[in-house]
N, C-alpha and C positions, 0 to 999 in steps of 0.2 A: 564939554562938561562930561566928567565920569559919573556913571550911574552906579550905585551899588549893586551887588549881585541879587538876582531876583530868581526865585524858584516859583514857577507857576502853581505847584501842588504835588501831592503824594498820591501815586496810584498803586495800590496793593492788589495783586492778585493771588489767589489761593486756589488748589484743587484739594478736595477733603474726601477721605472715605468716612462713609456713614453707614452704621450698623442698621439704623432705624429707617426702614425703607418709606415708611410712612410718611416721614419729614421731607423724603425725595418726591413724594407724589401729592403732597398738600400744598398746592400752589396758595389756597386761601390762608394757610397757616403761615406761609412766608409773607404775604401781604400784611398780615397782621402783626407780626414780629417786626417787620420793616416800618410799619407806622410807629409802633411803639418805640423803636431805635430814633427815628426822625425827631419824634417829640422828646426824647431823652436828650439828645444832642443839638436841639434847637436848629435842626435842617429843614429846609423848605422844599416840599414836593411841587413840582411843576406839572408832571404827568406820569403815568404808569401805564404800562402794556404788559398785559398777561397772554401767555399762549399754552394750553395744555394739550400735549401731543396725545396720540391713540395709547400708547403704552403708559399714560399717566404721568410721564415726565413733564417738566414744564419749563420754559423760559420766560423770565421777567425782567423788564428794565424799568427802573425808577428814574426819571429824568428830575435832577434837583437844581434849585437855583445855583447851589455850590459845585455840581457837575452830576454825576450819576452812580448808581448801583446797579449792578446786572447779575444775573444768576442763570445757570443752565444746570438741569439734573439728569443724571443717567441711573435711574434705579436698579437696571439690569447689571450695572458694574458697581453699584453701592457708591458712586461719585457724585460730585458736584463741582463745577467751577464758578467762582463767586470774583468779581472785581468791585472795588470802592475807589472813587476817584473824587477828592475835594479839592477844588481850588483854593489858593492863598490870598485872595482877594480880602484885603484890610487886616488879616491876620493869617498866622501861620497854622494851617489845620492838620499838620502831620501826625500829631499824637491822636488827634480826633480819628483819623483814618484807622489807626492802629486799634483804638477802642472800639470803633464801630465794627471792625473785623472781628475783634475777640468776643464781642457780644454774638455775632453770627456763629461763630465756631462753638461756643457754649450752646446757644440754641440746637445746633444740629448735632452736638455731642460728637464732633468730627474729630478725625485724626489727620493731621497735615501730611499730604503727599508731596505737593509744591507749594512754594512760598516766595512771591517776588515782590520786591518794593522798587518802584521807578520813580525817581525824581524828575518830575517835568521840568 
C-alpha cells in the first residue's frame, strides 16, 4: 500500500539584529510575549526553562505539545537566534509557524540577518 507524502512539520530558524538591547536582556518580557503568542495561536505549553546569564543575555526553551520554541540572545552583538518548530499532527501547521515567527520579529522590531525554513 502506498502512503501519501507526509511532512512532519516546518522548522523555522532566524537570526535577528535588534537595536533595543532591553529586549535582548528581558527574559521575563520574552516569556510574557510567548505566553500571549501561545494563547493567540492555540498552542499548548508543556514546560519552559529559562536561564539568565551574567551579562543579562538569556536562553529559553518552551516545550510545546506541538514541539518547541527556543531563543538565545547576545546583547553585546545586538543579536538573537530563534527557532520555532510545530509538528503537523492532524493539520498542516506551516503557516502557523510563519505567523508565530512574524509575531516575534514584530515584538523585537528585529532585522532579519538569516532566515531558514526546514521542512521535516
